[in-house]
N, C-alpha and C positions, 0 to 999 in steps of 0.2 A: 504494500500500500504506500502510495506516495505521501510526502510530507503534507501536501495540500489536502488530500483526502483524510488524513489523520486529524488535521486541524478542523475540517468540516465536521467530522464525526464527534470530536471533542466538544465543539460548539453546540451541536445538536443534543448531545447528552446533557449539557448544561441548560439549554433552552427548553427542552421537551417538558420537564415537570412544570415550568412556568406557563408554557403554552396550554398544557392540559388543565391546569388550575384556572386559567383565564377562560377557557372554554366551558368548564364546569360552572363558573359564575355567570357566564353569558347566557346559557341555555335557560335557567330559571328566570332570569331577567326578561328574556324574550317572551316566555310564557306569561309572566306577570303583566307585561305591557299589552298583551292581547286581551286583558280583562278576564282571564280564566280563573281568577280568584274571587270573583263577585258571585254571591249567592242571591238569586232572585226568588224570594219567598221559598216555596217548596216545589217550584217549577223547573229551575235551572241551577246547576252548579257549574259555574263558568260557562263553557259552550255546550255542556252536556244537558240535554233535555230529559229531565227525570221522568215526566209523565208521558211525553211523546215517544221516547226511545225506551228507557228503562232497562237496557241490556248492558252486559259487561263489554260487549263489542263497542258500544258508544263511548264508554269511559276510557277504553284503550285508545280510541281515536282521539279523545280529548287530552289525555295525560300520558300516553305511551304505555309501555309494558309495565305491569305492576311489579313491585319489589317482593311481594309475597302473596301467595294464593293458598288457602287451606280449606278443605271440605270436611263438613260434619253432616253426614246423611244428605238431607235436602237443603242444607245451608252452605253457603260459600262466603268465606271472609277474604276480602281482597284489600291490599294495602299498597299505597304509593308513598313510601316513607319520605322521599325527597320533596314532596309537596304537602305533606301533613294531611293525607286523605285516607280514610279507612271506610270501606263500603261492604255491606252485607247484601247478598243476593240469595234468592231461594227459588225452588221449583217443586211444587207439590204434585206434579204429574209424573214423577219418576225419572225425568231427565236429569243429567248432571248439571247442577246449578252453577258450576265453574266453567261450563262451556260458554264461549262468548255470546251465542245466540239463545241459549236455553235458560239461563238464570234471569230472574226478574228482580228489579231493584226493591229493596226493603228500607234501608236507611244508610246514611253517610254521616260520618263525623269528621269535621275539619278542625285541625289545630295549626297553630303558627300565626304570627301577626299579619301575614299578607292576606289572610282570608277576611272578607267583610261582606256584609249584606248590602243589598242595593240601596238601602236607606242610610248606610254609613256606619253600622255597628261593626266593630272589629274585635277579633280575638285580642285581649289585652285591655280593652276598655273597662272603665269602672261601671258598676251597676247603676250609678246615677245616670250615665249616658244611655244605658239600656232602657231605663224607665222613661227618659225624655224622648227617645226615638220610637219606642213601642209602648205607648201609654196603656194599651189594653193587655200587656204582658202579665202573666200570672206565675208566681213562684210555686213550683211543685218540688219541694226539697232542693237539691242542687241545680235542677234544671228549671229554667224559665221558659214558659210556652210563649213564643213570640207570635206565631200564627197557628190558630187552633182550627182543626178540620173535623168534620163529622165522618164517622166510619162509613164506608160504602156498603156495609153488610146489613144495614137496616136495623141494627140493634140499638140505635139511639146514642151510642157511645161517641167519644171524641178522642183525638190524638193530637200531639204537637207536630204540625207539618214542618215548622221551623222552630227550633229551640236553641237556647244558649245555656251552657253550663257555667255556673258562677261559683268560684272558690276564692275566699279571702277578699271578697268585694270586687273581683274582676272576672271578666269573661275569659274562660280558659278553653272553650271549644264551642263550635256551632254544629248543629245537627239538623239534617233534613230527613224526613220520614215520608214514605208513601206506600201504603198497602196496595200494590198494583195487581195482585192476583198471582199467577205463577203456575197454574196447572195447564 
């Protein structure tokens, strides 16, 4: 190997870790700029349409391959650690809920300060801001129900379509739930 090639190789060895670190920082920034950390009630998580799509395939299109997938019978737990997103899918018809087209959305929990609702509540905000933005919110232990929905099953019950977890006077997580079906 010539002296020039050895110098180029040495420079690349020095620069490669820096270039990879810069790329790792740039990718989440590009995702954040696209608005994909905005939760619109219980309808959308970023560009993912909870009610319209409801599939794992749609979330993979929005956030890329998950960092973890785990199945427990008809339940599938999927996690995107890099964006602070954990989602549960289910299928009551016997199909694998972890298959991109078979699982149906149940709920998603978002952590990390880049997540916010469309009206401006962020993970990390004080409970006083939560109360100001969601005047109808009701505290149910650690979770505050921000958007309350009636169950589609005709039993007269309700569930939190959008909720915020509060610990130590601050929002620590946001959750979207939608009982979509799944059989």
